C-alpha positions in Angstrom: 125.0 13.5 63.4 125.3 16.1 66.0 125.5 19.0 63.9 122.6 17.7 61.6 120.7 17.5 65.2 121.4 21.3 65.4 120.6 22.7 62.2 117.5 20.8 62.6 116.6 22.2 66.1 117.4 25.7 64.8 115.2 25.2 62.0 112.4 24.1 64.3 113.0 26.9 66.5 112.8 29.5 63.7 109.6 28.0 62.4 107.7 27.7 65.3 109.3 31.1 65.9 107.5 32.8 63.5 104.4 31.1 63.6 103.8 32.6 67.0 104.8 35.7 65.5 102.2 35.7 63.4 99.7 34.7 65.4 100.4 37.1 67.8 100.3 40.2 65.3 96.5 38.6 64.3 95.8 38.5 67.3 96.9 42.2 68.2 95.1 43.2 65.2 92.0 41.3 66.1 92.1 43.6 69.3 93.3 46.3 68.0 90.1 46.5 65.8 87.2 45.7 68.5 85.5 48.9 69.4 85.8 50.3 72.8 82.6 50.4 75.1 81.9 52.9 77.5 78.9 54.1 79.0 77.6 57.5 79.8 75.4 58.3 83.0 72.7 60.9 82.7 70.2 62.1 85.4 67.7 63.1 82.5 64.2 61.2 81.6 61.0 61.9 79.2 61.7 63.5 76.0 65.2 64.4 77.4 66.3 61.0 78.2 64.8 59.6 74.8 66.9 62.7 72.9 69.8 61.1 75.0 69.6 57.9 73.8 68.7 59.0 69.9 72.0 60.8 69.9 73.7 58.3 71.6 72.8 55.8 68.8 73.4 58.3 65.7 77.0 58.6 67.4 77.2 54.8 67.5 76.2 54.3 63.8 78.8 56.9 62.9 81.6 55.2 63.5 83.3 51.8 64.7 85.9 52.5 67.1 83.6 53.3 69.9 79.9 52.0 71.4 78.6 54.0 73.9 75.3 52.6 76.4 74.0 54.9 78.4 72.6 54.4 81.8 69.9 56.9 83.2 70.0 57.9 86.6 67.0 59.7 88.3 68.1 63.1 88.1 71.4 65.5 88.5 71.5 64.2 92.5 71.3 60.9 92.1 73.8 61.0 89.1 76.2 62.5 91.6 75.5 60.3 94.3 75.9 57.1 92.3 79.4 58.4 90.6 80.9 58.7 94.0 79.9 55.4 95.0 81.3 54.0 91.7 84.5 55.5 92.4 84.6 54.0 95.9 84.2 51.1 94.4 86.6 51.7 91.5 84.1 51.0 88.7 83.4 54.3 86.9 81.4 55.1 83.6 83.7 56.9 80.9 81.6 59.8 80.6 79.0 61.4 83.0 76.7 64.2 83.0 77.3 66.8 85.8 76.2 70.1 86.6 78.8 73.1 87.2 78.8 73.0 90.6 79.6 69.2 90.8 82.0 69.6 88.2 84.0 72.6 90.5 83.6 70.2 93.6 85.2 67.1 92.3 87.5 69.3 89.5 89.1 70.3 93.3 89.0 66.7 94.5 91.0 65.2 91.6 87.8 63.2 91.1 87.5 63.8 87.1 90.7 63.4 84.6 92.0 66.7 83.2 90.6 67.4 79.3 92.8 70.1 78.6 96.0 67.6 76.0 92.9 65.6 74.8 91.2 69.6 73.3 94.8 70.6 72.5 95.2 67.9 70.4 91.8 68.1 68.7 92.7 70.1 65.9 88.8 70.2 64.8 87.4 71.8 68.4 87.7 75.5 68.7 87.1 76.9 72.4 86.3 80.1 71.2 83.3 78.7 69.5 81.3 78.2 72.4 79.1 80.5 74.6 82.1 81.8 76.7 79.7 81.7 79.5 79.2 77.9 79.5 82.8 77.0 78.4 84.4 78.2 81.4 81.7 76.9 84.3 83.7 73.2 83.3 86.9 74.9 84.2 88.2 74.7 87.7 92.1 76.1 88.7 92.3 76.9 84.9 92.4 73.1 84.3 89.3 71.9 82.3 86.9 69.3 83.4 83.9 69.5 81.7 82.8 70.3 78.4 79.4 72.2 78.0 76.2 69.8 76.1 74.2 72.6 76.8 72.8 75.4 78.7 70.1 76.5 80.4 68.0 78.8 82.7 64.7 78.6 84.2 61.9 80.5 82.2 58.4 81.4 82.3 55.8 79.1 80.7 52.3 80.6 80.9 48.9 79.4 78.9 48.3 82.3 75.9 44.3 81.4 76.0 43.8 82.0 79.8 46.1 85.1 79.8 43.8 86.3 76.8 40.5 85.6 78.7 41.1 87.4 81.6 42.5 90.5 79.8 46.5 89.9 80.2 49.3 90.5 78.3 52.6 88.5 78.8 54.2 91.9 78.6 52.8 93.5 82.2 54.4 90.7 83.9 57.8 92.6 83.4 57.6 92.4 87.9 57.1 89.8 90.3 54.6 92.5 91.5 53.1 92.6 88.4 52.8 88.7 88.4 51.3 88.2 91.6 48.4 90.6 90.7 48.0 88.4 87.7 47.6 84.9 89.4 45.5 86.7 92.1 42.8 88.0 89.3 43.3 84.3 87.3 42.5 82.5 90.6 39.6 84.8 91.3 37.7 85.0 87.9 38.6 81.2 86.5 39.1 79.4 90.4 42.4 77.7 89.2 46.0 78.5 90.2 47.5 82.0 89.0 50.9 80.4 88.8 53.3 77.5 90.0 57.2 77.8 91.2 59.1 74.7 90.6 59.8 73.4 94.1 62.9 73.7 95.2 65.6 76.1 96.1 66.9 76.8 92.4 63.5 78.9 91.5 63.8 80.6 94.7 67.5 82.0 94.6 66.4 83.3 91.1 63.9 85.4 92.5 66.3 86.6 95.4 68.8 87.5 92.7 66.6 89.4 90.5 65.7 91.4 94.2 69.4 92.3 94.2 70.3 89.6 96.7 73.8 88.3 97.1 75.1 84.8 98.6 78.4 85.9 100.5 79.7 89.4 101.8 82.3 91.4 99.5 85.4 90.2 101.4 83.6 86.5 101.2 83.9 86.2 105.3 79.8 86.3 105.8 77.0 84.2 104.5 74.3 87.1 103.3 71.1 84.9 103.0 69.1 86.4 105.6 69.4 89.8 104.0 66.6 92.0 103.2 66.6 90.9 99.6 66.2 87.2 100.4 63.6 87.5 102.9 61.4 89.8 100.5 61.3 87.4 97.4 61.0 84.2 99.4 58.2 86.0 101.6 56.4 86.8 98.2 55.9 83.3 97.1 55.0 82.0 100.8 52.4 84.4 101.1 51.3 83.6 97.8 50.8 79.6 98.4 49.8 79.5 101.9 47.6 82.7 102.5 46.4 83.5 99.4 46.7 80.4 97.8 46.8 81.9 94.2 50.1 79.9 93.7 51.0 76.6 94.1 53.3 73.7 94.4 54.4 70.1 93.4 56.5 68.1 95.4 58.5 64.9 96.4 57.9 61.5 94.8 61.0 59.7 92.6 63.4 61.7 90.3 61.5 64.2 88.1 58.1 63.0 89.1 57.0 66.6 90.7 58.4 68.4 87.5 56.1 66.8 85.1 53.0 67.3 87.5 53.9 70.8 87.3 53.7 71.0 83.5 50.6 68.4 83.8 48.8 70.9 85.8 49.1 73.7 83.6 48.6 72.1 80.2 45.3 70.5 81.7 43.6 73.7 83.3 44.8 73.3 86.8 47.1 76.2 86.6 47.8 79.2 84.0 51.5 79.2 83.9 54.6 78.0 86.1 58.5 78.8 86.3 60.6 76.1 84.6 63.5 74.9 82.5 64.6 76.1 79.3 64.9 72.1 78.6 60.7 72.0 79.2 60.2 72.9 75.4 60.7 69.3 74.2 57.6 68.5 76.4 55.6 71.7 76.1 52.7 72.3 73.3 53.3 75.5 71.9 49.9 76.2 70.5 48.7 76.2 73.9 51.7 78.1 75.4 54.2 80.7 75.1 57.8 81.5 76.9 58.6 84.4 78.5 62.0 85.9 80.4 61.4 85.9 84.4 60.6 89.0 85.8 62.3 91.4 87.7 60.9 93.2 91.0 60.1 96.8 90.6 63.4 97.9 92.2 66.1 95.4 90.1 66.2 94.4 86.9 65.7 90.5 86.5 69.0 88.5 86.9 68.4 84.6 87.2 71.3 82.3 86.8 72.4 80.3 83.9 73.7 77.3 84.0 75.9 75.1 81.5 75.4 71.1 81.8 78.6 69.1 81.4 80.4 65.8 80.3 83.0 64.8 81.9 85.2 62.2 82.4 86.0 60.3 85.6 90.3 59.9 86.4 89.7 56.3 87.6 88.4 55.4 83.6 91.7 54.1 81.5 93.3 56.2 79.1 91.5 54.2 76.0 88.1 55.0 77.7 88.9 58.9 78.3 89.7 59.1 74.5 86.8 57.3 73.7 84.7 59.7 76.0 86.1 62.4 74.5 85.4 61.1 71.2 81.6 60.7 72.2 81.8 64.1 74.3 82.8 66.3 71.4 79.8 64.4 68.5 77.2 65.6 71.2 78.5 69.5 71.5 79.3 69.6 67.9 77.3 72.6 66.0 75.1 70.4 64.0 74.1 68.2 67.4 74.2 70.9 69.7 71.6 73.0 67.6 69.7 69.5 67.1 69.5 69.0 70.8 68.4 73.1 71.4 65.4 72.2 68.6 64.0 69.0 70.1 64.5 70.2 74.2 64.4 74.2 74.3 67.5 73.9 76.0 70.1 76.3 74.6 72.8 75.6 72.4 76.5 75.6 73.5 78.3 76.6 70.4 77.8 79.9 68.6 77.9 79.0 65.5 75.2 76.4 66.0 72.7 79.9 65.0 74.6 79.6 61.7 73.1 76.0 61.1 70.3 76.0 58.1 67.9 73.7 60.5 67.9 76.2 63.4 67.9 79.3 61.8 64.6 78.3 60.0 63.6 76.2 63.1 64.3 79.4 65.4 61.7 81.7 62.7 58.9 79.5 63.2 59.6 78.6 66.6 60.1 82.0 68.5 60.0 80.5 72.1 63.6 79.0 71.8 65.4 82.1 71.7 63.9 83.3 75.3 66.4 80.8 77.1 69.0 82.5 75.0 67.9 86.2 75.7 67.6 85.6 79.2 71.0 83.9 79.5 72.6 87.2 77.9 71.9 89.0 81.3 71.9 86.0 83.8 73.7 85.4 87.1 76.3 83.4 87.0 76.1 80.0 89.1 77.4 80.5 92.8 80.3 78.1 93.7 79.8 77.3 97.0 82.9 77.8 99.1 82.1 75.0 101.5 81.0 72.6 98.8 77.7 72.4 99.0 76.7 73.2 102.5 75.2 76.9 102.1 73.5 75.0 98.9 71.8 72.6 101.5 70.9 75.4 103.8 69.2 77.0 101.0 67.8 73.9 100.0 66.2 72.8 103.6 65.1 76.4 103.8 63.2 76.6 100.9 60.8 73.4 101.8 60.3 74.9 105.3 59.2 78.3 103.3 56.9 76.1 100.1 55.5 72.8 101.9 55.4 73.8 105.5 54.5 77.8 105.0 57.2 79.1 107.7 58.1 82.7 107.5 60.9 83.4 105.2 62.5 85.8 107.8 62.9 82.8 109.9 63.9 79.7 107.8 66.4 82.2 106.1 67.9 83.1 109.3 68.1 79.2 110.7 69.7 78.2 107.2 72.4 81.6 107.7 73.2 80.1 111.0 74.2 76.9 109.5 75.8 78.0 106.3 78.1 80.6 108.4 79.1 78.0 110.6 80.6 76.1 107.5 82.1 78.9 105.9 84.0 79.4 109.4 85.3 76.1 109.4 86.5 76.8 105.8 87.6 79.6 106.4 
């Protein structure tokens, strides 16, 4: 009886263990087959936001392993603020759209996950196929912390009919001096603003770069944002807005409200043109407007900035989420999708092979404005990596408001900015 009990116990234990193992395998298989759910945060609205959501939907439909949910933010700056709050709360998205300056700062702070191993393991991704200037903007200390989704630069958009009515050709707008003269003529003959710079430091920084300006001295120890090149460019705009009233800006409001109001002013006959993003093309009516590269000055060639907007992965995301995010990111910037994005938004495609996509070649032939940002990017100024972690740019942002909104002379506003920025640089040095 004792031996029989032992045998029976052994047989029952084996059966139960076998059943438990099978149930565990089924549960594991069920877990493995469930898609990884991640969030992608982006600071875009209007047509741009709609196109992001369209690409997210196309990605979700293309495979069963990952489900992406898009979370729109007010703008790029708000995205940066929200991601820092999410890091503090230890609840981050798996993918986030950031500007190159934020990638640079976050990469140095260890906030972002390195992508080198994921790139190395991806046999289909060829880094050399990316536009080099854009790809390098995701590199910090030789580590890849972001992959470009699209490139952007600020170009000019003008009303073809209004310029024709006053006898001004686009080819004559090759210097800021000639642009100022055209704006004055339009104001006099049409009674509307001849031009509208876009609110903020970005346009003004571009204008200064095209005037030969520099952010720092050659040795990197002195902030030079109050040099004659800066002052001349900024004062030109201040005078046009506040004294001559041939130009104007929209400012304030939530998110991109000021931006879209500027576009509306041009499309609705309140202004003859404006300086805006290459990404505005999806919101513009090119039966009315045309695109043209930014001008230089009489003594300097045009040299505005060109930036990449990059997708990065927060370091706090789990390995599973990081792999899922990488899969989505490389879907977004594939040759076909970056070409699709460029055609629908006007932003610059980040893969050189996108130019060979048949649909893009046909589109560019029928819509030549799509090539204007690319032409400008070829001679553009690379982004300034602020050694103070953004304090120099902050000083310029405050100075821009003083010049554009308050009408304070550029020399005064920029001198105050230089003192503030130099103090921050000295601390770093």
